C-alpha positions as CSV (number, residue, x, y, z in Angstrom):
1,M,-3.3,-33.3,8.5
2,M,-2.9,-30.6,11.3
3,A,-3.6,-27.0,10.7
4,K,-0.4,-24.8,11.4
5,P,-1.1,-22.9,14.6
6,D,-1.7,-19.1,14.1
7,N,1.6,-17.2,14.5
8,R,1.2,-13.5,14.3
9,A,4.5,-12.8,16.0
10,D,5.8,-11.1,12.9
11,N,2.6,-9.5,11.4
12,D,3.9,-6.0,12.3
13,V,6.8,-6.3,10.3
14,H,4.8,-7.8,7.3
15,L,2.4,-4.7,7.7
16,Q,5.3,-2.4,7.7
17,E,6.6,-4.0,4.6
18,H,3.4,-3.7,3.0
19,I,3.1,0.1,3.8
20,N,6.7,0.8,2.7
21,H,6.4,-1.1,-0.6
22,T,2.7,0.6,-1.0
23,L,4.4,4.0,-0.4
24,A,7.2,3.6,-2.7
25,K,4.9,2.6,-5.5
26,L,2.5,5.7,-4.6
27,H,5.7,8.1,-5.0
28,A,7.0,6.4,-8.0
29,A,3.6,6.8,-9.9
30,E,3.6,10.5,-8.7
31,D,6.9,11.0,-10.0
32,Y,6.0,9.5,-13.3
33,L,3.1,11.7,-13.6
34,D,5.2,14.9,-12.6
35,E,7.7,14.0,-15.4
36,H,5.4,12.7,-18.0
37,A,1.8,13.9,-17.6
38,E,2.0,15.8,-20.8
39,E,3.0,12.5,-22.7
40,L,0.2,10.7,-21.2
41,S,-3.6,10.4,-22.3
42,A,-6.2,11.8,-20.1
43,K,-7.4,8.1,-19.5
44,D,-3.9,7.0,-18.5
45,R,-3.5,10.2,-16.2
46,E,-6.9,9.3,-14.6
47,D,-6.0,5.4,-14.4
48,I,-2.7,6.1,-12.6
49,E,-4.5,8.8,-10.3
50,A,-7.2,6.2,-9.4
51,K,-4.8,3.6,-8.6
52,N,-3.1,6.0,-6.4
53,E,-6.2,6.6,-4.7
54,R,-6.4,2.9,-3.9
55,R,-2.9,2.6,-2.5
56,K,-3.7,5.5,-0.3
57,E,-6.7,3.6,0.9
58,S,-4.6,0.5,1.3
59,I,-2.0,2.3,3.4
60,K,-4.7,3.5,5.7
61,A,-6.0,0.0,6.2
62,F,-2.5,-1.6,6.7
63,I,-1.9,1.2,9.5
64,A,-5.2,0.3,11.0
65,E,-4.4,-3.3,10.8
66,K,-0.8,-2.7,12.4
67,K,-2.6,-0.7,15.2
68,D,-5.2,-3.5,15.9
69,E,-2.3,-5.8,16.0
70,S,-0.1,-4.0,18.4
71,Q,-3.1,-3.5,20.9
72,K,-3.7,-7.2,20.8
73,Q,-0.1,-8.0,21.8
């Protein structure tokens, strides 16, 4: 069985989709915290805030990868 050729033609599109999706999740979680912060336990708030920090790091990594991909083309 032969390996598929490495086709990176649509990596830019996929990376942008990941960025958009992660940003949407980040904003949804922030909105949720704004609306329900008083109803959440301290642990739940901390968990959501920690996840959002990881999302921000992921977005930075996606942007860096997208920049790297554009320089290769």
